[in-house]
C-alpha positions as CSV (number, residue, x, y, z in Angstrom):
1,M,23.4,40.8,5.4
2,E,22.6,41.4,9.0
3,N,19.9,43.9,7.9
4,L,17.8,40.9,6.8
5,I,17.4,39.6,10.4
6,A,14.6,42.1,11.2
7,L,12.8,41.2,8.0
8,L,12.5,37.6,9.3
9,I,10.1,39.0,11.9
10,A,8.7,41.8,9.9
11,A,7.2,39.6,7.2
12,P,4.8,37.6,9.3
13,L,4.2,40.6,11.6
14,L,3.1,42.6,8.5
15,G,0.8,39.6,7.6
16,A,-0.8,39.6,11.0
17,A,-1.4,43.4,10.9
18,V,-2.9,43.3,7.4
19,L,-5.1,40.2,8.0
20,L,-6.4,41.3,11.4
21,A,-7.0,45.0,10.4
22,G,-7.9,44.5,6.8
23,G,-11.5,43.5,7.4
24,R,-13.8,41.2,5.4
25,R,-12.6,42.6,2.1
26,L,-9.6,40.3,2.4
27,D,-11.6,37.1,3.2
28,A,-11.1,35.7,-0.3
29,V,-7.3,36.1,-0.3
30,G,-6.3,36.4,3.3
31,H,-5.1,32.8,3.6
32,W,-2.8,33.2,0.6
33,I,-1.4,36.5,2.0
34,G,-0.6,34.8,5.3
35,T,0.9,31.7,3.6
36,L,3.1,33.8,1.2
37,L,4.4,36.0,4.0
38,A,5.3,33.0,6.1
39,G,7.0,31.5,3.0
40,A,8.9,34.8,2.5
41,S,10.2,34.6,6.0
42,F,11.4,31.1,5.3
43,V,13.2,32.3,2.1
44,I,14.9,35.0,4.0
45,G,16.0,32.4,6.6
46,L,17.5,30.3,3.8
47,V,19.5,33.3,2.5
48,L,20.8,34.1,6.0
49,F,21.6,30.4,6.5
50,A,23.7,30.3,3.3
51,D,25.5,33.4,4.5
52,L,26.3,31.8,7.9
53,L,27.7,28.7,6.1
54,G,30.1,31.0,4.2
55,K,31.6,32.1,7.5
56,G,34.1,30.4,9.8
57,A,32.6,28.2,12.6
58,D,33.7,30.8,15.2
59,H,32.5,33.8,13.3
60,R,28.8,32.8,12.7
61,T,27.3,35.2,15.2
62,V,25.6,38.2,13.6
63,I,24.2,41.1,15.7
64,Q,21.7,43.6,14.4
65,H,21.0,46.6,16.7
66,L,17.7,48.4,15.7
67,F,17.3,50.9,18.5
68,S,17.5,51.6,22.2
69,W,14.3,50.6,23.8
70,V,14.7,51.9,27.3
71,P,17.8,54.2,27.4
72,V,17.9,55.5,30.9
73,A,20.7,55.9,33.4
74,G,21.6,52.5,34.9
75,F,19.0,50.6,32.8
76,Q,19.7,49.9,29.2
77,A,17.2,47.8,27.2
78,D,17.9,47.5,23.4
79,V,16.1,45.9,20.6
80,T,19.0,43.9,19.3
81,F,18.9,40.6,17.4
82,R,21.4,37.7,17.6
83,L,21.7,35.3,14.8
84,D,24.0,32.3,15.5
85,Q,23.9,28.6,14.9
86,L,21.3,28.0,17.7
87,S,18.9,30.7,16.7
88,M,19.4,29.9,13.0
89,T,18.3,26.3,13.6
90,F,15.1,27.6,15.2
91,V,14.5,30.1,12.5
92,L,14.5,27.4,9.8
93,L,12.3,25.1,11.9
94,I,9.8,27.8,12.7
95,T,9.5,29.3,9.3
96,G,9.9,26.0,7.4
97,V,7.4,23.9,9.3
98,G,5.2,27.0,9.8
99,S,5.0,27.6,6.1
100,L,3.9,24.0,5.5
101,I,1.3,24.2,8.2
102,H,0.0,27.5,6.6
103,L,-0.4,25.6,3.3
104,Y,-2.1,22.7,5.0
105,S,-4.5,25.1,6.8
106,I,-5.7,26.4,3.4
107,G,-7.5,23.1,2.8
108,Y,-8.2,22.3,6.4
109,M,-9.9,25.6,7.2
110,E,-11.6,26.0,3.8
111,H,-15.1,26.1,5.2
112,D,-14.4,28.2,8.2
113,E,-16.0,31.7,7.9
114,R,-13.2,33.2,10.1
115,R,-10.3,31.7,8.1
116,R,-8.7,35.1,7.4
117,R,-8.5,35.8,11.2
118,F,-7.1,32.3,11.8
119,F,-4.2,33.0,9.3
120,G,-3.7,36.4,11.0
121,Y,-3.2,34.6,14.3
122,L,-0.8,32.1,12.7
123,N,1.3,35.0,11.3
124,L,1.3,36.7,14.7
125,F,2.5,33.5,16.3
126,L,5.4,33.2,13.8
127,A,6.5,36.8,14.4
128,A,6.4,36.3,18.2
129,M,8.3,33.0,18.1
130,L,11.0,34.4,15.8
131,L,11.4,37.4,18.2
132,L,11.8,34.9,21.1
133,V,14.7,33.0,19.4
134,L,16.4,36.0,17.8
135,A,16.4,38.3,20.9
136,D,19.9,39.2,22.2
137,N,18.7,39.9,25.7
138,Y,16.3,38.3,28.2
139,L,14.0,41.3,28.3
140,L,13.4,41.2,24.5
141,L,13.1,37.4,24.7
142,Y,10.4,38.0,27.3
143,V,8.4,40.1,24.8
144,G,8.4,37.2,22.4
145,W,7.7,34.8,25.2
146,E,4.5,36.6,26.1
147,G,3.7,37.1,22.4
148,V,3.6,33.3,21.7
149,G,1.5,33.0,24.9
150,L,-1.0,35.4,23.5
151,A,-1.1,33.8,20.1
152,S,-1.5,30.4,21.7
153,Y,-4.4,31.7,23.7
154,L,-6.1,33.1,20.6
155,L,-5.6,29.9,18.5
156,I,-6.5,27.4,21.2
157,G,-9.8,29.3,21.8
158,F,-10.3,30.1,18.1
159,W,-13.7,28.3,18.1
160,Q,-14.6,30.4,21.2
161,H,-18.3,29.6,20.8
162,K,-17.4,26.2,22.2
163,P,-17.2,26.4,26.0
164,S,-14.6,23.6,26.1
165,A,-12.4,25.6,23.7
166,A,-12.8,28.8,25.6
167,T,-12.0,27.0,28.9
168,A,-8.9,25.3,27.4
169,A,-7.6,28.7,26.2
170,K,-8.0,30.3,29.6
171,K,-6.4,27.2,31.3
172,A,-3.4,27.4,29.0
173,F,-3.1,31.1,29.5
174,L,-3.3,30.9,33.3
175,V,-0.9,28.0,33.7
176,N,1.6,29.7,31.5
177,R,1.3,32.8,33.6
178,V,2.7,30.8,36.5
179,G,5.7,29.8,34.4
180,D,6.1,33.4,33.1
181,M,6.5,34.6,36.6
182,G,9.6,32.5,36.8
183,L,11.1,34.1,33.8
184,S,10.3,37.6,35.0
185,I,11.8,36.9,38.4
186,A,14.9,35.4,36.7
187,I,15.3,38.6,34.7
188,M,15.0,40.7,37.8
189,L,17.6,38.6,39.6
190,M,19.9,38.9,36.5
191,F,19.7,42.7,36.6
192,T,20.3,43.0,40.3
193,T,23.2,40.6,40.0
194,F,24.9,41.6,36.7
195,G,23.4,45.1,36.1
196,T,22.2,43.9,32.7
197,F,20.1,41.2,31.1
198,A,22.0,41.0,27.7
199,F,23.3,37.5,26.9
200,G,26.9,38.4,26.5
201,P,27.5,40.3,29.8
202,V,25.4,37.8,31.8
203,F,27.2,34.7,30.5
204,G,30.6,36.5,30.7
205,H,30.2,37.2,34.5
206,V,28.7,33.9,35.5
207,Q,32.0,32.6,37.0
208,D,32.2,35.6,39.3
209,T,28.8,35.0,40.8
210,S,27.8,32.9,43.8
211,E,26.4,29.5,43.1
212,G,23.4,30.2,45.3
213,R,22.4,33.2,43.2
214,L,22.9,31.2,39.9
215,T,20.8,28.3,41.3
216,A,18.0,30.7,42.1
217,I,18.2,32.1,38.5
218,G,18.4,28.6,37.0
219,L,15.3,27.4,39.0
220,M,13.3,30.4,37.9
221,L,14.3,29.7,34.2
222,L,13.3,26.1,34.7
223,L,9.9,27.2,36.0
224,A,9.4,29.3,32.9
225,A,10.4,26.3,30.7
226,C,8.0,24.0,32.5
227,G,5.1,26.4,31.7
228,K,5.8,26.8,27.9
229,S,7.0,23.2,27.3
230,A,4.3,21.5,29.4
231,Q,6.6,19.8,31.8
232,V,5.8,18.6,35.3
233,P,4.3,20.3,37.3
234,L,2.9,22.8,34.8
235,Q,1.8,20.2,32.2
236,S,-1.9,20.1,32.7
237,W,-2.8,22.6,29.9
238,L,-1.4,20.7,26.9
239,G,-4.1,18.0,26.6
240,D,-6.9,20.5,26.8
241,A,-5.2,22.6,24.2
242,M,-6.2,20.0,21.6
243,E,-9.5,21.9,21.5
244,G,-7.9,24.2,19.0
245,P,-7.9,23.5,15.3
246,T,-5.5,20.6,14.4
247,P,-3.0,22.9,12.5
248,V,-2.6,24.8,15.7
249,S,-1.6,21.5,17.5
250,A,0.9,20.8,14.7
251,L,2.5,24.2,14.8
252,I,2.3,25.3,18.4
253,H,2.0,22.1,20.4
254,A,4.4,19.9,18.4
255,A,7.1,21.8,16.6
256,T,7.6,25.3,18.0
257,M,6.1,26.9,21.1
258,V,6.3,23.9,23.3
259,T,10.0,23.7,22.5
260,A,10.6,27.3,23.7
261,G,11.5,26.0,27.1
262,V,14.2,23.7,25.7
263,Y,15.6,26.7,23.8
264,L,15.6,28.8,27.0
265,I,17.5,26.2,28.9
266,V,20.1,25.5,26.2
267,R,20.6,29.3,25.5
268,S,21.1,29.8,29.2
269,G,23.6,26.9,29.4
270,A,26.3,29.0,30.9
271,V,24.1,29.7,33.9
272,F,23.1,26.0,34.4
273,N,26.7,24.8,33.9
274,A,27.7,26.9,37.0
275,A,24.6,25.8,39.0
276,P,24.7,22.0,39.4
277,D,21.6,21.9,41.7
278,A,19.5,23.7,39.1
279,Q,20.9,21.4,36.4
280,L,19.9,18.4,38.4
281,A,16.4,19.8,38.8
282,V,16.2,20.0,35.0
283,T,17.1,16.4,34.5
284,V,14.6,15.3,37.1
285,V,11.8,17.3,35.5
286,G,12.7,15.8,32.1
287,A,12.9,12.2,33.3
288,V,9.6,12.4,35.2
289,T,7.8,14.2,32.4
290,L,8.9,11.8,29.7
291,L,7.4,8.9,31.6
292,F,4.3,10.9,32.7
293,G,3.4,11.9,29.2
294,A,4.1,8.4,27.8
295,I,1.8,6.8,30.4
296,V,-1.0,9.3,29.6
297,G,-0.6,8.7,25.9
298,C,-1.2,4.9,26.4
299,A,-4.8,5.4,27.7
300,K,-6.2,8.1,25.4
301,D,-8.8,7.1,22.7
302,D,-8.8,10.7,21.4
303,I,-6.2,10.6,18.6
304,K,-5.1,14.2,19.2
305,K,-4.9,13.8,23.0
306,A,-2.8,10.6,22.5
307,L,-0.4,12.7,20.4
308,A,-0.5,15.4,23.0
309,G,0.7,13.0,25.7
310,S,3.4,11.9,23.2
311,T,4.5,15.5,22.7
312,M,4.8,16.0,26.5
313,S,6.9,12.8,26.7
314,Q,9.2,13.7,23.8
315,I,9.9,17.2,25.1
316,G,10.7,15.5,28.4
317,Y,13.5,13.7,26.5
318,M,14.8,17.1,25.2
319,V,14.6,18.7,28.7
320,L,16.5,15.6,30.1
321,A,19.2,16.1,27.5
322,A,19.4,19.8,28.2
323,G,19.8,19.1,31.9
324,L,22.9,16.9,31.2
325,G,24.8,20.0,30.2
326,P,27.4,20.0,27.5
327,I,26.9,16.2,27.2
328,G,23.4,16.7,25.9
329,Y,22.8,20.2,24.7
330,V,23.4,19.3,21.0
331,F,21.2,16.2,21.2
332,A,18.4,18.1,22.9
333,I,18.3,20.5,19.9
334,M,18.8,17.7,17.4
335,H,15.8,15.7,18.8
336,L,13.8,19.0,18.9
337,V,14.3,19.4,15.1
338,T,13.6,15.8,14.2
339,H,10.6,15.9,16.5
340,G,9.4,19.0,14.7
341,F,9.3,16.9,11.5
342,F,7.6,13.7,12.7
343,K,5.3,15.1,15.3
344,A,4.0,17.9,13.1
345,G,3.5,15.2,10.4
346,L,1.6,13.0,12.9
347,F,-0.7,15.9,13.9
348,L,-1.4,16.8,10.3
349,G,-2.0,13.1,9.6
350,A,-4.5,13.1,12.5
351,G,-6.2,16.2,11.1
352,S,-6.4,14.4,7.7
353,V,-8.0,11.4,9.3
354,M,-10.5,13.7,11.1
355,H,-11.2,15.5,7.8
356,G,-12.2,12.3,6.2
357,M,-14.2,11.0,9.3
358,N,-16.5,13.9,9.9
359,D,-14.2,15.3,12.5
360,E,-14.4,12.2,14.7
361,V,-11.5,11.9,17.1
362,D,-12.3,8.6,18.9
363,M,-9.9,6.0,17.5
364,R,-12.4,3.3,18.6
365,K,-14.6,4.5,15.7
366,Y,-11.8,4.3,13.1
367,G,-10.2,1.1,11.8
368,G,-9.2,0.0,8.3
369,L,-8.5,3.5,7.0
370,R,-5.3,2.6,5.2
371,K,-7.2,1.6,2.1
372,Y,-9.3,4.8,2.0
373,M,-6.5,7.2,2.8
374,P,-3.3,5.8,1.4
375,V,-1.2,9.0,1.4
376,T,-2.3,9.8,5.0
377,F,-1.5,6.2,6.0
378,I,2.0,6.2,4.5
379,T,3.0,9.6,5.8
380,F,1.5,8.9,9.2
381,G,3.2,5.5,9.2
382,L,6.6,7.0,8.5
383,G,6.1,9.5,11.3
384,Y,5.2,6.6,13.6
385,L,8.3,4.7,12.7
386,A,10.4,7.8,13.2
387,I,9.0,8.5,16.7
388,I,9.4,4.9,18.0
389,G,13.1,5.0,16.9
390,F,12.9,2.5,14.0
391,P,16.5,2.0,12.7
392,G,17.5,4.5,10.0
393,L,14.7,7.0,10.6
394,S,15.2,10.4,12.3
395,G,14.1,9.4,15.8
396,F,16.5,6.5,15.8
397,F,19.5,8.9,15.6
398,S,18.3,11.7,17.8
399,K,16.5,9.8,20.7
400,D,19.2,7.2,20.9
401,K,21.8,9.9,21.3
402,I,19.9,11.3,24.3
403,I,19.7,7.8,25.9
404,E,23.5,7.4,25.4
405,A,24.1,10.9,26.9
406,A,22.0,10.0,29.9
407,F,24.2,7.0,30.6
408,A,27.3,9.1,30.0
409,K,26.3,11.2,32.9
410,G,27.9,8.5,35.0
411,G,27.3,7.2,38.4
412,T,24.0,6.3,39.9
413,E,22.4,9.4,38.4
414,G,23.4,8.1,34.9
415,W,21.9,4.7,35.4
416,I,18.6,6.1,36.7
417,L,18.3,8.7,33.9
418,G,19.3,6.1,31.3
419,G,16.9,3.6,32.7
420,A,14.0,6.1,32.6
421,A,14.9,7.0,29.0
422,L,14.9,3.3,28.0
423,L,11.6,2.7,29.7
424,G,10.1,5.7,27.9
425,A,11.3,4.3,24.6
426,A,9.4,1.0,25.3
427,I,6.2,2.9,26.3
428,T,6.5,5.1,23.2
429,A,6.6,2.1,21.0
430,Y,3.5,0.7,22.7
431,Y,1.2,3.8,22.6
432,M,2.2,4.8,19.1
433,T,1.7,1.2,17.8
434,R,-1.7,1.3,19.5
435,V,-2.6,4.6,17.7
436,M,-1.4,3.1,14.4
437,L,-3.4,-0.2,14.8
438,M,-6.6,1.4,16.0
439,T,-6.6,4.0,13.2
440,F,-5.5,2.2,10.1
441,F,-5.8,-1.5,10.7
442,G,-8.5,-3.9,11.8
443,E,-12.2,-3.8,11.0
444,E,-14.1,-0.7,9.9
445,R,-15.6,0.2,13.3
446,W,-17.3,3.5,12.2
447,R,-20.2,1.7,10.5
448,D,-23.5,1.6,12.3
449,R,-22.0,3.4,15.3
450,P,-22.8,6.8,16.7
451,T,-20.0,9.3,15.9
452,A,-20.1,11.3,19.1
453,S,-17.7,10.1,21.7
454,P,-19.2,10.8,25.2
455,A,-15.8,10.4,27.0
456,E,-13.7,12.6,24.7
457,P,-15.9,14.8,22.4
458,S,-14.6,16.1,19.1
459,A,-12.3,19.0,19.3
460,E,-13.5,20.3,16.0
461,P,-16.7,22.4,16.3
462,A,-17.5,22.1,12.6
463,A,-18.5,18.5,13.2
464,E,-22.2,19.2,13.4
465,E,-22.1,21.5,10.5
466,R,-20.5,18.8,8.4
467,G,-22.9,16.1,9.4
468,A,-20.9,14.5,12.2
469,H,-23.9,12.4,13.2
470,A,-24.1,10.8,9.8
471,E,-22.0,7.7,8.9
472,P,-18.6,8.9,7.8
473,H,-17.3,8.3,4.2
474,P,-13.5,8.2,4.6
475,H,-11.6,9.8,1.7
476,E,-8.2,11.2,1.1
477,S,-7.5,14.9,1.8
478,P,-6.9,17.5,-0.9
479,G,-3.4,18.3,-2.2
480,T,-3.0,21.4,0.0
481,M,-3.1,19.1,3.0
482,T,-1.2,16.0,1.6
483,V,1.8,17.9,0.2
484,P,2.9,19.3,3.6
485,M,2.4,15.8,5.1
486,I,4.6,14.3,2.4
487,V,7.4,16.9,2.9
488,L,7.3,16.4,6.7
489,A,7.4,12.6,6.1
490,V,10.6,13.0,4.1
491,G,12.1,15.0,7.0
492,S,11.0,12.2,9.3
493,V,12.8,9.6,7.3
494,F,16.1,11.4,6.3
495,G,16.5,14.2,8.8
496,G,18.3,12.3,11.5
497,A,20.7,10.5,9.1
498,F,21.5,13.9,7.4
499,F,22.3,15.5,10.8
500,S,24.4,12.5,11.9
501,I,26.6,12.0,8.9
502,G,30.0,13.3,9.9
503,D,28.5,14.6,13.1
504,R,27.6,17.7,11.1
505,F,24.8,18.8,13.5
506,L,27.2,18.5,16.4
507,H,29.9,20.5,14.7
508,W,27.3,23.1,13.7
509,L,26.0,23.8,17.2
510,E,29.2,23.1,19.2
511,P,30.6,26.7,19.0
512,V,27.4,27.9,20.8
513,T,26.5,25.1,23.1
514,G,29.8,23.4,23.7
515,H,30.0,19.6,23.8
516,S,31.5,16.9,26.1
517,E,31.6,13.2,25.5
518,G,31.1,12.3,29.1
519,D,32.1,8.9,30.5
520,S,29.5,6.3,29.7
521,P,29.7,2.9,31.5
522,V,28.1,1.2,28.5
523,S,29.0,1.4,24.8
524,A,26.8,3.0,22.2
525,A,26.2,-0.5,20.6
526,V,24.8,-1.8,23.9
527,V,22.5,1.2,24.3
528,T,21.3,0.8,20.7
529,G,20.7,-2.9,21.3
530,A,18.8,-2.2,24.5
531,T,16.7,0.4,22.8
532,M,15.8,-2.0,20.0
533,V,14.7,-4.6,22.6
534,C,12.5,-2.0,24.2
535,L,11.0,-1.1,20.8
536,V,10.2,-4.7,20.0
537,V,8.7,-5.3,23.4
538,G,6.5,-2.2,23.1
539,V,5.3,-3.1,19.6
540,A,4.6,-6.7,20.5
541,I,2.5,-5.9,23.5
542,A,0.5,-3.4,21.5
543,W,0.0,-5.9,18.7
544,A,-1.2,-8.6,21.1
545,Q,-3.8,-6.2,22.6
546,Y,-5.0,-4.3,19.5
547,G,-3.7,-6.2,16.4
548,R,-4.8,-9.7,17.2
549,K,-8.1,-8.9,19.0
550,P,-11.1,-6.8,18.0
551,V,-11.2,-3.3,19.4
552,P,-14.2,-3.0,21.6
553,A,-16.6,-0.1,21.0
554,V,-16.3,1.1,24.6
555,A,-13.0,1.0,26.5
556,P,-12.9,-1.6,29.3
557,R,-12.6,-0.4,32.8
558,G,-9.0,-1.3,33.1
559,S,-6.6,-1.2,35.9
560,L,-6.2,1.6,38.5
561,L,-3.3,3.0,36.5
562,T,-5.3,2.9,33.3
563,R,-8.2,4.7,34.8
564,A,-5.8,7.3,36.3
565,A,-4.0,7.7,32.9
566,R,-7.4,8.4,31.2
567,R,-7.7,11.3,33.7
568,D,-4.2,12.5,32.9
569,L,-2.8,10.8,36.0
570,L,-5.0,12.9,38.1
571,Q,-3.1,16.1,37.3
572,D,-6.3,18.2,37.2
573,D,-7.6,16.5,40.4
574,F,-4.3,17.3,42.1
575,N,-4.4,21.0,41.0
576,H,-8.0,21.3,42.1
577,V,-7.3,19.8,45.6
578,V,-4.0,21.5,46.2
579,L,-4.3,24.8,44.3
580,V,-8.0,25.5,43.9
581,R,-9.2,24.1,47.3
582,G,-6.0,25.2,48.9
583,G,-6.4,28.6,47.5
584,E,-10.0,28.8,48.8
585,H,-9.0,27.7,52.3
586,L,-6.1,30.2,52.2
587,T,-8.5,33.0,51.1
588,R,-11.0,32.1,53.8
589,S,-8.2,32.2,56.4
590,L,-7.0,35.5,55.2
591,V,-10.5,36.9,55.3
592,Y,-11.0,35.7,58.9
593,V,-7.7,37.2,59.9
594,D,-8.7,40.5,58.2
595,H,-12.1,40.6,59.8
596,T,-11.0,39.6,63.3
597,L,-7.5,40.9,63.7
598,V,-7.0,43.7,61.2
599,D,-10.5,45.1,61.3
600,G,-10.7,44.4,65.0
601,V,-7.7,46.6,65.7
602,V,-9.0,49.3,63.4
603,N,-12.6,49.2,64.6
604,G,-11.5,48.9,68.2
605,T,-9.3,51.9,68.0
606,A,-12.0,53.9,66.3
607,A,-14.6,52.8,69.0
608,S,-12.1,53.7,71.8
609,M,-11.5,57.2,70.4
610,G,-15.3,57.6,69.9
611,G,-16.0,56.7,73.6
612,L,-13.2,58.9,74.9
613,S,-14.4,61.8,72.8
614,G,-18.0,61.3,74.0
615,R,-16.9,61.6,77.6
616,L,-14.7,64.6,76.9
617,R,-17.6,66.2,75.1
618,R,-19.6,66.3,78.4
619,L,-17.1,68.8,79.8
620,Q,-17.9,71.2,77.0
621,N,-21.6,71.6,77.7
622,G,-21.9,75.4,77.1
623,F,-23.0,76.4,80.7
624,A,-21.0,79.3,82.2
625,R,-21.6,78.0,85.8
626,S,-20.0,74.7,84.9
627,Y,-17.0,76.5,83.5
628,A,-16.8,78.7,86.6
629,V,-16.9,75.6,88.9
630,S,-14.1,74.0,86.7
631,M,-12.0,77.1,87.0
632,F,-12.5,77.3,90.7
633,G,-11.8,73.7,91.2
634,G,-8.6,74.0,89.1
635,A,-7.4,77.0,91.1
636,A,-8.1,75.2,94.3
637,L,-6.0,72.3,93.2
638,L,-3.1,74.6,92.3
639,V,-3.3,76.3,95.7
640,A,-3.4,73.0,97.5
641,A,-0.5,71.7,95.5
642,T,1.6,74.8,96.2
643,L,0.9,74.7,100.0
644,L,1.8,71.0,100.0
645,M,5.1,71.5,98.3
646,R,6.1,74.3,100.7
647,A,5.2,72.2,103.7
648,V,7.4,69.4,102.5
């Protein structure tokens, strides 16, 4: 059965090769080829999942060695795959949600002339993401890591004729390169420390390694996770990435690639468990980011950018849980999976709204859409209830567990982290209720209003081609789009309860991640009650602002915090001042040092040698009488010196 592991990757990789190299002759069927091969990978994943379930809990690790990649003395790199409970969870999420988004894209990208290429890029992304989670060593993981970065770049900038899309793709690529340097340095440190970068030997020798070296490795892994998962301080690319087609946002920036950092931290749990300082840094990054993203999401009128801020925040919850160690590893992955259901569903719902609104993204030009788009309204509404933690839905089970785990950390740290998580829950309820009310309730605000938003222009370049400047005529999306939304809505409703019954998800992952109950100063019932209070407060404030009052056509100026949140809490301004301007000043300083000091030494030495050679050259003038005088003078000096020495 282990021979099937490689086929998980081979199916979408074959699809990418065929679709990208097949040419225009495949334009008519390329989308079906890509979707069927993604579905084939999902079916193979189900077969392997059934096989793992038939094994004992401690015997569910399957290794497939394909070949030796770099077989040289002292350096062994193999193409080997590891399928265990953790990677199996990601395989089902990637291929399952990925297949649904492929199906959704058939309808969404129907009128795009480059649809075949789009599906080729989607297949390439699936193959790279599967390689990342199935790799049995960090070097092979790095190949998948870079592969998803490349696919993300291609998909974000898919509509490359738009300057904003091309810029967003470059920004995502460059910011991720910073994080990728962290992973490459971590791999180098592992090799110099352990002599290998395979998971088994690295984790097996952690206890014999100094804490300082493990802290350095852990911090570099965290830097890598910050880049891929859009965590502070490398979070600035995610909002701009919404310039890509909406299915890209659902697949890459909600369910899969942005969770790669969480996978990396949990997979490297043995390293972080032995490096408390690095583990603390992970929790701090998660807590800061969950509040950062939530605040940004509160101020966005662009529906996709509001959801992007939400994604940043929810991944912050996952990173926070992963930083708690064995107390939170399982719950980080559990929330990752449930988030894959409801956030992918929310993004697809946003795409459905845009499909019916001439690609308008400004929620101030929506309103009252529930009666025109009932399926979208219901599925989006269920995703909304799931993400705010409504009792009984998936987010209620997964996010509450993270809040409980934060308090279980104990001491002052536990109270701070738990308080941040509760505050994030209240803000989540506020901004998601705001999105829901502005989109589906209230008056129909698109009538007799221009459809171009000057503050946040449409991310979809087809807007002008589809008559975006005409009055929209909202309508429900076709079946290829609504069916995936319905399936994801079912997962949003029942996923959390299914995982929680009998602690089945905990027991499934525990052999890989380990688990510890911790010592919480408050009971689970108290945490649940506090979370419900936060939920009600957030919903009530949003209702008072957007449910009871008309939504103005133009956003009011707002407070200083609101204005800062509209500009992503000045993250780009900070990067420009500190990194861009700082880099310019550093470059000018280095140029000055180069011109004055380095070039001064080089040029001064050359000038000195030139002057000396010029003076010496006067002695070699070619006149015999000058040479005779020189010889006579030299002989006279030798005679005088000899006589002087004898006299002494």
